[in-house]
C-alpha positions as CSV (number, residue, x, y, z in Angstrom):
1,M,0.0,0.0,0.0
2,S,1.3,3.5,-1.0
3,N,2.0,6.3,1.6
4,R,-0.9,8.3,0.0
5,S,-3.4,5.5,0.4
6,L,-2.2,5.0,4.0
7,A,-2.7,8.7,4.8
8,L,-6.2,8.8,3.4
9,M,-7.3,5.7,5.3
10,T,-5.8,7.1,8.5
11,G,-7.5,10.4,8.0
12,L,-10.8,8.7,7.4
13,L,-10.5,6.6,10.6
14,V,-9.6,9.7,12.6
15,A,-12.6,11.5,11.3
16,V,-14.9,8.7,12.2
17,F,-13.3,8.4,15.6
18,L,-13.8,12.2,16.3
19,L,-17.5,12.1,15.2
20,V,-18.2,9.1,17.5
21,T,-16.4,10.7,20.4
22,A,-18.2,14.1,19.9
23,G,-21.5,12.3,20.0
24,L,-20.6,10.5,23.3
25,F,-19.4,13.8,24.9
26,Q,-22.6,15.6,23.9
27,A,-24.7,12.7,25.3
28,M,-22.8,13.2,28.6
29,G,-23.8,16.8,28.7
30,W,-20.5,18.4,27.9
31,G,-20.6,21.9,26.5
32,P,-19.5,22.6,22.9
33,A,-16.4,24.4,23.9
34,L,-15.2,21.6,26.1
35,V,-15.9,19.0,23.4
36,V,-14.0,21.0,20.8
37,A,-11.0,21.4,23.1
38,V,-10.9,17.7,24.0
39,L,-11.3,16.6,20.3
40,G,-8.6,19.0,19.2
41,G,-6.2,17.6,21.6
42,L,-6.9,14.1,20.6
43,S,-6.6,15.0,16.9
44,L,-3.1,16.5,17.5
45,L,-2.0,13.4,19.3
46,V,-3.2,11.2,16.4
47,V,-1.7,13.4,13.7
48,R,1.6,13.5,15.5
49,A,1.7,9.7,15.9
50,H,0.9,9.3,12.2
51,A,3.6,11.8,11.1
52,Q,6.2,10.0,13.2
53,R,5.2,6.7,11.6
54,L,5.5,8.2,8.1
55,E,8.8,9.7,8.9
56,L,10.1,6.3,10.2
57,L,8.8,4.6,7.0
58,Q,10.5,7.2,4.8
59,V,13.8,6.8,6.7
60,T,13.6,3.0,6.3
61,L,12.9,3.3,2.6
62,D,15.7,5.8,2.1
63,Q,18.1,3.4,3.9
64,N,17.0,0.5,1.8
65,E,17.4,2.4,-1.5
66,D,20.8,3.7,-0.3
67,Y,21.8,0.1,0.5
68,L,20.7,-1.2,-2.9
69,E,22.4,1.7,-4.7
70,G,25.6,1.0,-2.7
71,V,25.6,-2.7,-3.7
72,A,24.9,-1.8,-7.4
73,G,27.7,0.8,-7.3
74,L,30.2,-1.8,-6.2
75,S,29.2,-4.2,-9.0
76,S,31.2,-4.4,-12.3
77,E,27.9,-5.1,-14.1
78,I,25.6,-2.3,-15.3
79,H,22.5,-1.9,-13.1
80,A,19.6,0.3,-14.1
81,L,16.1,0.9,-12.9
82,L,13.6,1.6,-15.7
83,E,10.1,2.8,-14.9
84,G,8.0,3.1,-18.0
85,E,10.1,5.3,-20.4
86,R,12.5,6.8,-17.8
87,F,15.5,5.6,-15.9
88,L,15.3,6.1,-12.1
89,Y,18.8,4.9,-11.5
90,V,22.0,3.9,-13.4
91,N,25.2,2.8,-11.7
92,A,28.7,3.9,-12.5
93,A,29.6,0.6,-14.3
94,L,27.9,2.1,-17.4
95,S,30.6,4.7,-17.7
96,E,33.4,2.3,-16.9
97,S,32.2,-0.4,-19.4
98,L,30.8,1.6,-22.3
99,G,32.0,5.1,-21.6
100,H,28.5,6.7,-21.6
101,A,27.5,9.3,-19.0
102,R,24.8,8.2,-16.5
103,E,23.2,11.6,-16.7
104,A,22.4,11.2,-20.4
105,F,20.5,8.0,-19.7
106,L,18.6,9.6,-16.7
107,A,17.7,12.5,-18.9
108,G,16.9,10.7,-22.2
109,G,15.3,7.6,-20.8
110,L,14.5,4.5,-22.9
111,E,14.8,6.3,-26.2
112,H,18.4,7.3,-25.4
113,L,19.3,3.7,-24.8
114,L,17.5,2.5,-28.0
115,A,19.4,5.2,-30.1
116,L,22.6,3.3,-29.1
117,V,21.3,-0.2,-29.9
118,H,22.1,-1.8,-33.3
119,P,19.2,-0.9,-35.7
120,E,18.5,-4.5,-36.5
121,E,17.8,-5.3,-32.8
122,V,15.9,-2.2,-31.8
123,P,12.4,-3.7,-32.2
124,R,13.3,-6.8,-30.2
125,V,14.9,-4.8,-27.4
126,R,12.0,-2.3,-27.2
127,T,9.5,-5.1,-27.0
128,Q,11.4,-7.0,-24.3
129,L,12.1,-3.9,-22.1
130,Q,8.4,-2.8,-22.3
131,C,7.1,-6.2,-21.5
132,R,5.0,-6.3,-18.3
133,E,5.4,-10.0,-17.6
134,E,6.4,-11.1,-14.1
135,A,9.0,-13.7,-15.2
136,P,12.6,-12.6,-15.6
137,G,13.8,-12.2,-19.2
138,D,17.2,-12.6,-20.9
139,L,18.2,-10.4,-23.9
140,V,21.4,-10.3,-26.0
141,F,22.0,-7.3,-28.2
142,R,24.7,-4.9,-29.5
143,M,25.2,-1.4,-28.3
144,K,27.6,1.4,-29.3
145,D,30.3,2.5,-26.9
146,N,31.4,6.1,-26.7
147,H,33.9,5.4,-29.5
148,G,31.2,4.1,-31.9
149,A,32.3,0.4,-31.6
150,W,29.6,-2.3,-31.3
151,R,29.7,-4.1,-28.0
152,W,27.7,-7.2,-27.1
153,L,25.6,-7.1,-24.0
154,H,23.7,-9.7,-22.1
155,C,20.8,-8.1,-20.2
156,R,18.7,-9.8,-17.5
157,R,15.4,-8.1,-16.6
158,M,13.2,-8.5,-13.5
159,L,10.0,-6.6,-12.6
160,M,10.0,-4.9,-9.2
161,R,7.1,-3.4,-7.2
162,R,7.5,0.2,-6.2
163,P,5.3,2.6,-4.2
164,G,4.4,4.3,-7.5
165,G,3.8,1.1,-9.5
166,R,6.3,-1.3,-11.2
167,A,9.8,-0.8,-12.5
168,S,12.2,-3.1,-14.4
169,L,15.5,-3.8,-12.9
170,L,18.1,-4.3,-15.7
171,V,21.4,-6.1,-15.0
172,M,23.7,-6.0,-18.0
173,R,27.2,-7.4,-18.6
174,E,29.4,-7.1,-21.6
175,I,30.0,-10.4,-23.5
176,S,32.0,-9.1,-26.5
177,A,35.0,-11.3,-25.6
178,E,32.8,-14.4,-25.4
179,R,31.1,-13.6,-28.7
180,S,34.5,-13.0,-30.3
181,L,35.7,-16.4,-29.1
182,E,32.6,-18.1,-30.4
183,A,33.1,-16.3,-33.8
184,A,36.7,-17.4,-33.8
185,Q,35.7,-21.0,-33.2
186,A,33.1,-20.8,-36.0
187,R,35.8,-19.4,-38.3
188,I,38.1,-22.2,-37.4
189,Q,35.4,-24.7,-38.2
190,K,34.8,-23.0,-41.5
191,L,38.5,-23.0,-42.3
192,E,38.6,-26.7,-41.5
193,T,35.8,-27.3,-43.9
194,V,37.5,-25.2,-46.6
195,A,40.7,-27.2,-46.1
196,S,38.7,-30.5,-46.4
197,L,37.0,-29.2,-49.6
198,A,40.4,-28.1,-50.9
199,R,41.8,-31.5,-50.3
200,G,38.9,-33.0,-52.3
201,T,39.5,-30.5,-55.1
202,L,43.2,-31.5,-55.1
203,H,42.2,-35.1,-55.4
204,D,39.9,-34.4,-58.4
205,L,42.6,-32.1,-60.0
206,N,45.2,-34.8,-59.7
207,N,42.9,-37.3,-61.4
208,V,42.3,-34.8,-64.3
209,L,46.0,-34.2,-64.7
210,M,46.8,-37.9,-64.6
211,G,44.3,-38.5,-67.3
212,I,45.7,-35.8,-69.6
213,Q,49.2,-37.0,-68.9
214,G,48.3,-40.6,-69.7
215,Y,46.6,-39.8,-73.0
216,S,49.6,-37.6,-73.9
217,E,52.0,-40.4,-73.3
218,I,49.9,-42.8,-75.4
219,L,50.0,-40.3,-78.3
220,E,53.7,-39.7,-77.8
221,A,54.6,-42.3,-80.4
222,E,52.6,-40.4,-83.0
223,A,53.2,-36.8,-82.1
224,P,55.8,-34.9,-80.1
225,R,55.0,-33.7,-76.6
226,G,55.4,-30.0,-77.5
227,R,54.4,-27.8,-74.7
228,L,51.5,-29.9,-73.4
229,L,53.6,-32.1,-71.1
230,G,55.6,-29.1,-69.9
231,L,52.4,-27.5,-68.8
232,L,51.4,-30.7,-67.1
233,E,54.7,-30.6,-65.1
234,R,53.8,-27.1,-64.0
235,G,50.3,-28.4,-63.0
236,R,52.0,-31.1,-60.9
237,E,54.1,-28.5,-59.1
238,L,51.0,-26.4,-58.4
239,C,49.3,-29.4,-56.9
240,G,52.3,-30.0,-54.7
241,K,52.2,-26.4,-53.5
242,L,48.5,-26.6,-52.8
243,A,48.9,-29.7,-50.8
244,A,51.6,-28.0,-48.7
245,Q,49.5,-24.9,-48.1
246,V,46.4,-26.9,-47.1
247,G,48.5,-28.9,-44.6
248,P,48.1,-32.4,-43.4
249,G,44.7,-33.8,-43.6
250,R,43.7,-37.4,-43.6
251,I,40.5,-38.7,-45.3
252,R,39.4,-41.8,-43.4
253,I,36.4,-43.4,-45.2
254,G,35.2,-46.3,-43.1
255,R,32.1,-48.1,-41.9
256,I,30.3,-45.9,-39.3
257,S,27.4,-46.4,-37.0
258,L,25.4,-43.2,-37.3
259,D,23.8,-43.9,-33.9
260,A,27.1,-44.2,-32.2
261,L,28.5,-41.1,-34.0
262,I,25.6,-38.8,-32.9
263,R,25.5,-40.2,-29.3
264,G,29.2,-39.6,-29.0
265,S,28.7,-36.0,-30.2
266,L,25.8,-35.2,-27.8
267,P,27.8,-33.5,-25.1
268,Q,29.2,-31.1,-27.7
269,L,25.8,-30.6,-29.3
270,E,24.0,-29.9,-26.0
271,A,26.7,-27.4,-25.0
272,M,25.9,-25.3,-28.2
273,V,22.2,-25.0,-27.3
274,P,21.3,-22.0,-25.0
275,D,19.1,-22.4,-21.9
276,S,16.2,-20.7,-23.7
277,V,16.0,-23.5,-26.3
278,A,14.8,-27.0,-25.5
279,F,16.9,-29.8,-27.1
280,E,15.2,-33.1,-27.8
281,T,16.5,-36.3,-29.5
282,E,14.8,-39.3,-31.1
283,F,17.1,-42.1,-32.4
284,Q,16.2,-45.2,-34.4
285,S,18.2,-48.0,-32.8
286,D,18.4,-50.4,-35.8
287,L,19.9,-48.1,-38.4
288,P,22.3,-49.8,-40.9
289,P,25.9,-48.6,-41.0
290,I,27.1,-46.1,-43.5
291,H,30.5,-45.5,-45.3
292,G,32.0,-42.1,-44.6
293,D,34.5,-39.8,-42.9
294,E,33.5,-39.5,-39.2
295,G,35.1,-36.1,-38.8
296,Q,33.4,-34.5,-41.8
297,L,30.0,-35.9,-40.8
298,R,30.4,-34.6,-37.3
299,H,31.3,-31.2,-38.7
300,A,28.2,-31.2,-40.9
301,L,26.0,-32.0,-37.9
302,L,27.6,-29.1,-35.9
303,Q,27.0,-26.7,-38.8
304,I,23.3,-27.6,-39.0
305,L,22.8,-27.2,-35.3
306,T,24.7,-23.9,-35.3
307,H,22.5,-22.5,-38.0
308,S,19.3,-23.5,-36.3
309,V,20.4,-22.1,-32.9
310,G,21.4,-18.8,-34.6
311,I,17.8,-18.4,-35.8
312,L,16.3,-19.3,-32.4
313,E,18.7,-17.1,-30.4
314,G,16.9,-14.8,-28.1
315,Q,13.5,-16.1,-29.0
316,G,13.4,-19.6,-27.5
317,G,11.8,-22.7,-29.0
318,V,12.4,-26.4,-29.4
319,I,15.0,-28.2,-31.5
320,T,14.5,-32.0,-32.2
321,L,17.3,-34.2,-33.6
322,R,16.2,-37.5,-35.2
323,T,17.8,-40.4,-37.0
324,L,15.7,-42.6,-39.2
325,C,15.9,-45.2,-42.0
326,E,14.3,-44.4,-45.3
327,G,14.0,-47.7,-47.0
328,P,16.6,-50.4,-47.0
329,D,19.4,-48.4,-48.6
330,R,19.2,-44.9,-47.1
331,V,19.5,-43.4,-43.6
332,C,19.1,-39.8,-42.6
333,I,19.7,-37.2,-39.9
334,R,16.8,-34.8,-39.5
335,L,16.9,-31.7,-37.4
336,E,13.6,-29.8,-36.8
337,D,13.1,-26.5,-35.0
338,Q,10.0,-24.6,-34.0
339,G,11.5,-21.2,-34.7
340,P,10.4,-18.3,-36.8
341,G,11.4,-20.1,-40.0
342,L,13.1,-18.5,-43.1
343,Q,11.7,-16.0,-45.6
344,K,11.7,-17.3,-49.2
345,A,14.5,-14.9,-50.2
346,A,16.7,-16.1,-47.3
347,L,16.0,-19.7,-48.2
348,E,17.1,-19.2,-51.8
349,R,20.4,-17.6,-50.6
350,L,21.1,-20.3,-48.0
351,F,23.9,-22.0,-50.0
352,D,25.4,-18.9,-51.5
353,P,29.0,-18.0,-50.7
354,P,29.6,-15.1,-48.3
355,H,29.2,-11.6,-49.9
356,P,28.8,-8.1,-48.5
357,D,25.3,-7.8,-50.1
358,T,24.0,-11.2,-49.0
359,G,25.5,-11.4,-45.5
360,P,27.9,-14.0,-43.9
361,D,28.2,-17.6,-45.0
362,S,25.5,-19.8,-43.4
363,G,27.8,-22.8,-43.1
364,L,25.3,-25.0,-44.9
365,A,27.1,-24.9,-48.2
366,A,29.8,-27.0,-46.6
367,V,27.2,-29.4,-45.3
368,R,25.8,-29.9,-48.9
369,S,29.4,-30.5,-50.2
370,I,30.0,-33.1,-47.5
371,A,26.7,-34.8,-48.3
372,Q,27.7,-34.9,-52.0
373,V,31.1,-36.3,-51.3
374,H,29.4,-39.2,-49.3
375,G,27.0,-39.9,-52.2
376,G,24.0,-38.3,-50.3
377,E,22.0,-35.1,-50.3
378,F,21.2,-32.3,-48.0
379,R,17.9,-30.4,-48.1
380,V,16.4,-27.5,-46.1
381,E,12.7,-26.9,-45.9
382,S,11.3,-23.8,-44.1
383,Q,8.2,-21.6,-43.9
384,S,8.1,-18.2,-42.3
385,G,6.5,-18.6,-38.9
386,K,6.5,-22.4,-39.0
387,G,10.1,-23.4,-38.3
388,S,12.7,-25.2,-40.4
389,T,13.6,-28.8,-41.2
390,Y,17.2,-29.8,-42.1
391,T,17.6,-33.3,-43.7
392,L,21.0,-35.0,-44.4
393,R,20.4,-38.3,-46.3
394,L,23.2,-40.8,-46.7
395,P,23.5,-44.1,-48.5
396,A,23.6,-47.2,-46.3
397,A,26.6,-49.4,-46.5
398,P,25.7,-52.5,-48.6
399,G,26.4,-55.9,-47.3
400,K,29.2,-57.9,-48.7
401,P,28.2,-60.3,-51.6
402,A,28.3,-64.0,-50.8
403,F,31.2,-66.0,-52.4
404,L,31.3,-69.7,-53.0
405,E,34.6,-71.0,-51.9
406,G,34.8,-73.6,-54.7
407,E,33.9,-71.1,-57.5
408,R,36.8,-70.1,-59.8
409,D,36.8,-67.6,-62.6
410,A,36.7,-69.0,-66.2
411,S,39.9,-67.1,-67.0
412,A,41.8,-68.1,-63.9
413,D,44.7,-69.4,-65.9
414,T,45.3,-65.9,-67.5
415,P,48.5,-64.5,-66.0
416,A,48.9,-61.1,-64.3
417,T,45.3,-59.9,-63.9
418,I,45.2,-56.4,-62.5
419,L,42.1,-55.1,-60.6
420,V,42.0,-51.3,-60.8
421,M,39.7,-49.6,-58.2
422,D,39.3,-45.8,-58.8
423,D,36.2,-43.6,-58.9
424,D,37.5,-41.6,-61.9
425,P,36.7,-43.2,-65.3
426,D,39.5,-41.5,-67.1
427,I,42.1,-42.8,-64.6
428,R,40.7,-46.4,-65.1
429,H,40.7,-46.0,-68.9
430,I,44.3,-44.7,-69.0
431,L,45.5,-47.5,-66.7
432,R,43.6,-50.1,-68.7
433,Q,45.1,-49.0,-72.0
434,G,48.6,-48.9,-70.6
435,L,48.4,-52.2,-68.8
436,E,46.6,-54.1,-71.6
437,G,49.1,-52.6,-74.1
438,Q,51.8,-54.5,-72.1
439,G,49.9,-57.8,-72.0
440,F,48.1,-57.5,-68.7
441,R,44.4,-58.4,-68.1
442,V,42.5,-55.6,-66.4
443,M,39.3,-55.4,-64.3
444,E,37.8,-52.1,-63.3
445,G,35.8,-51.1,-60.1
446,G,34.2,-47.6,-60.1
447,D,34.2,-47.4,-56.3
448,G,35.1,-49.5,-53.3
449,V,31.9,-51.5,-53.2
450,E,32.0,-52.4,-56.9
451,G,35.7,-53.1,-56.8
452,F,35.4,-55.3,-53.7
453,D,32.6,-57.2,-55.3
454,L,34.8,-58.0,-58.3
455,F,37.6,-59.1,-55.9
456,L,35.2,-61.5,-54.2
457,R,34.1,-63.1,-57.4
458,H,37.5,-63.2,-59.1
459,R,40.1,-63.3,-56.3
460,H,41.7,-66.6,-57.3
461,S,42.7,-65.1,-60.7
462,I,43.7,-61.6,-59.5
463,S,47.5,-61.0,-59.4
464,L,47.6,-57.4,-58.2
465,V,45.2,-54.6,-57.0
466,L,45.7,-50.9,-57.8
467,L,43.6,-49.2,-55.0
468,D,42.6,-45.6,-54.8
469,L,42.6,-44.1,-51.3
470,T,39.5,-41.9,-51.5
471,M,36.3,-43.5,-53.1
472,P,32.6,-43.1,-52.4
473,R,30.6,-45.8,-50.6
474,M,33.7,-47.7,-49.4
475,G,37.1,-46.2,-49.0
476,G,40.5,-47.7,-49.7
477,Q,41.3,-48.5,-46.1
478,E,38.2,-50.7,-45.6
479,V,38.7,-52.4,-49.0
480,L,42.2,-53.3,-48.0
481,E,41.0,-54.7,-44.7
482,G,38.5,-56.9,-46.6
483,I,41.2,-58.1,-49.1
484,R,43.6,-58.9,-46.3
485,S,41.0,-60.9,-44.4
486,L,40.4,-63.2,-47.4
487,S,43.6,-63.2,-49.5
488,P,46.6,-61.7,-47.5
489,E,49.0,-62.9,-50.3
490,I,47.6,-60.7,-53.0
491,P,49.8,-57.5,-53.4
492,V,48.0,-54.1,-53.2
493,V,49.4,-50.8,-54.5
494,L,47.8,-47.7,-53.1
495,M,47.1,-44.7,-55.3
496,S,46.6,-41.2,-53.9
497,G,47.1,-37.5,-54.5
498,Y,48.4,-37.0,-51.0
499,S,52.0,-37.5,-50.0
500,R,53.2,-41.1,-49.4
501,E,53.6,-40.4,-45.6
502,E,50.1,-38.9,-45.3
503,A,48.3,-41.4,-47.5
504,T,49.9,-44.6,-46.0
505,A,49.8,-43.5,-42.3
506,A,46.5,-45.3,-41.8
507,F,47.8,-48.5,-43.5
508,D,50.7,-49.2,-41.2
509,G,51.1,-52.9,-40.6
510,K,48.7,-53.9,-43.4
511,G,51.4,-54.8,-45.9
512,L,51.1,-52.4,-48.9
513,A,53.1,-53.6,-51.8
514,G,53.7,-50.1,-53.2
515,F,52.5,-46.6,-53.6
516,L,51.7,-44.5,-56.7
517,P,51.4,-40.7,-56.3
518,K,48.6,-39.0,-58.4
519,P,49.1,-37.7,-61.0
520,C,51.9,-40.0,-62.1
521,K,53.4,-40.9,-65.5
522,L,52.0,-44.0,-67.1
523,R,55.6,-45.3,-67.3
524,D,56.0,-45.0,-63.6
525,A,52.7,-46.9,-63.0
526,L,53.8,-49.7,-65.3
527,G,57.2,-49.7,-63.5
528,V,55.6,-50.2,-60.1
529,V,53.4,-52.9,-61.4
530,R,56.3,-54.8,-63.0
531,E,58.4,-54.3,-59.9
532,V,55.7,-55.7,-57.6
533,L,55.1,-58.7,-59.9
534,G,58.8,-59.3,-60.4
535,Q,58.7,-58.8,-64.2
536,R,61.4,-57.0,-66.2
537,E,60.5,-53.5,-67.5
538,G,59.1,-53.3,-71.1
539,S,58.5,-50.4,-73.4
540,L,55.3,-48.4,-74.1
541,G,55.6,-48.2,-77.8
């Protein structure tokens, strides 16, 4: 109850008391003068007692406000008391943190604060600060300091009852350093993605160069090299420089349990979700395994969650992460949020590279590239006001074909059969032409699964395997493990665009018979094959 209401009620009670007392005195026969004198004395006593009480209440209130202001004054966080559109109090931390004068806030009120807030965030900040709900509210926004630089603030608001009504207690702290660290971590993740994509580009470029070089060598007997092979040598040098700049990176394609991958990543995923957002999971337990690079898939999952959390930040909502099987040969990761969704224009620019006119990179372009590398797809569906759905579909790892132990290939007596496993058709064609020209029999596998299937059906007639390191569906490391488990005596030569040390590091102890760098000259490839098979070197022509 306010002081004014208390005074009115006390005055009313005094008036009633005086009227009743006057009536009693008149009934007792007292004269008017005596009644007035007695009532006047009583009134003075009541008024004096009430004044003393009010004075005591005011002193107590002043002491409490002095105490609260003293506590706020010692804090390094910004404390402010906002009543309607005006500030009743701002502590000294405002000047120490942002360099703004407290007097300007006390004089200008809420509008002065909003004039310093980033224009994109003004509507949200205004709505939050003028909200009359009882529950505390958290708010993150940018504000200019006295030098014009944007500083990130975390504001916690709580409604307080005051004699004149309600006021909002605002406690703000600067989180610019925390946001900078988060941004740096995001940049590191993007750089890792760029490096991964660059390594993939290097792999493809090496395949192209090797194809051009192989065809050129085949034509050498009919036409001089001219400048073509010289340019190819320069291309090889450029690939070497690119590999050195990208730095060491190891592609490890293997059989992965999607359920185990995501469950192992849950602590990191949950740490990325703010308290204002509920994070739920639904995992299908009987998912088939997939073939892929565990690090790249985990990075894709983090990028999807980062994008969803960024949309929900400051607004709250629910994010649900699911795994499910779509038919016998496809599994998917699906993330759904109940956020504001994306406008059509934003959805169309989602996979665009960063540009000053379109804003920063969403990080989802890297997710789509990772999906394509794994033979899958990545889709985003969203409607304004209805949330977004992010779906990463990946092919399931097929089972290994059955093999009858007594079955032998019809051409088992043909000597020196070479199985070439590479996902680039030009590389396979060049190696086939060169090897068949020297009397070898050649089989081709377009990826790890196809190549391993050929090995299972013809392993008794295969003399040597040329194995690419990086292939879709089933990588070179897993293929080699399968070959060694069935036929440890068959020699395997690894082919890769990475350096020998980097490419063979994961194969230690598995008995590689040799290594071919990509791109390589066809003469060199034939030389390695002959060396492994113990044959004397022949000529191309």
